[in-house]
N, C-alpha and C positions, 0 to 999 in steps of 0.2 A: 872112777875111771871108765866103768862100763857105760855110765850115762853119757860121758863125753864121746865115746866111740859111737854110741847109738845116735847122738846128736849129729855127729859128722856124717854118718851114713844117711840119715834123714835129709840133711842139707844137700848131700851129693845127689840123692834121688830127686829132690826138688829141682835142682839145677838141671839135671838130665831131662826131666819132664818139661821144664821151661824151654830148653833148647829145642826139643822135639816139637813143642807147640809153635815156636817161632818159625821153624822150618816148615811146618804144616801150613801156616798162614802166608808164607812166602810163595807158595805154589800159585794161588790166585793173584796175589799182588804182582808177582813178576810177569805173569801172562798179561795182566791188564795194562802193564807199562810198555808193552811192545808197541811199535808204530801202528797207527790205524791204517789198515789196508783193506777195510771192508767198504766197498763202493756204495752200499745201501745207506750208509749214514748220511750221505750228502742229500739224497732226496728226502730223508727224514727231517734234516735241518731245513731244507727249503719248504717243506710242508708246514713245519712249525712256524717259520717266518710268515708264510702265507696266512696261516690261521691267526697269528697275532695282528698282522696288518689289516685283515678283513674282519676280524672279530667274529668269525664263524668257521665251522668245519666245512671243507669243500664237499660238494655232492657230485661234482663232475671233475674230470681230470683237467686241471689248469696248466699242465706242464708239457705234455707230449703232443706232437702233431697227430699221432695215431689216435690217441685217446681224447683229444680236445673235444669237450662238450659231451662226452660219453659218461654214463653213470660210473661213479667211483666211490667206494666206501673207504674213508680214512679211518680204519679200525684202530690205529694206534695213535690217535690224535693227542692224547694226554702225554704219551711218551715224547712225541714230537715237540710239544710245547716245552716240556722239561729240558730236553737236550738243546733246543734252540735258546732257551733262557740261559742255560749254562754256557753255551757257546758265545752268546751275546755279551755275557758278563766277563768271561775268562778266556775266550778264544779256544784253541785246541786243548789247552790245559783243562778247561772245563769238561771236555769229553773224556779226557784221561781221568780226571777226578771222579766223574760219574762212574766210570768203569771200575776204578779201584775200590770206591766205596761200596758199590753193589756187589762186586766180587768178594770182598771181605765179609760183607753181610751174609752172602750166600754161604761162604765157608763157615762162618759162625753158626748159622742156622743148621747146616748139615752136621757140623760137629756136635751140636747140642742134641740133634735128633739121634745120632749114633750113640751118644753118651747115655741116652735114656735106656738103652739096652743093658746097662750096667756090666759092660764087658771089661776085661783087664785093660789097663791104660794103653799098652802097646797095640793091642787088637783094635781098640777104639781109634787110635791115631792112624793105624794102618788102613782101616776101612774108610775113614774120612779122607785120607790121602788118595786112595784109589778113586773114590768118588770125585775128588777135585781134579785129579789127572784126567779123568774121563770128560770133565766139564771144561778143561783148558781151552779147546778150540772155540768154545762159546763165550769166552770172557772178552767180548768185544762190545762196543757201545751200541747195543741193539735192544729192542724191547723184550727179547726172549730172556734177558736177565731178570726182568720182573716175573716172567712166567716160572722160571726156575725157583726164584725166591718164594713166590706165593704158593707154588706146589709143595715146597718143603714146609712152609707154615701150615698149609692145610693138613699135611701128614702129622705135624706136631699136634694139632687140635684133635684129629681123629685118634691118634695113638693115646693121647691124654684122656679122651673120653672113654676109650676102651679100657684103659687101666683103672680109671677112677669112677666110672659109671656116673659122672657128673655132667649132664647134657647142656648146662648153661653156656659152655664154651662154643657150642654150635652156633650161637648167635653172632660170633665173630665171622663165620663163613660168608654170610651175605655181604658184609662190609668188605671183606677181601675180594669177593667176586665183583663187587661194584667197581672197585679200582682196577682190578685185573682185566675186566671186560673192556675198559677204556684205554688200557695200556698196551694190550697185545691180544691178538685173536686166538692165541693158544690157551686162553682161559677155558676153552672147551675141554682140554685135557683134565682139568681139575674137576669138571662135572662128572 
């Protein structure tokens, strides 16, 4: 009888933890599903279209009267190709899909980073939830989602090296920075 009671308590604990995890991951997913009201996504899409059509990254501003012919650095050209490809294939649903997938990936990466501290489950969930609530306004289809994700991944690598003293994981950093530098100018934060 004692084993049965323990089994029921363990099952209840597992169900409670599962419910908390679902609620935790609903934070970024629900924010990412809100209507797109960020006007910058449209010039990102147009730039991605221009890059695909011309098969090169623009070096001068091809869009505005003020900037026409002036030097312009399309620092997030890879992001623009990605979102334009998703938009071309799926329409606005592609932008929502991009935002949801990246938001959930950020949530998972942040959760795993907090989990490395070996905190009690409720503290782990609480800290991750606070982080995700702070990130809610940034869960829009913008290149900063990559910056957030890559910064968390960089922290994973650095914390892992500090704990294990195994420097081979440092070799992942140049690869991360290679993509990050072509997705968003905020890669400098990681440096």
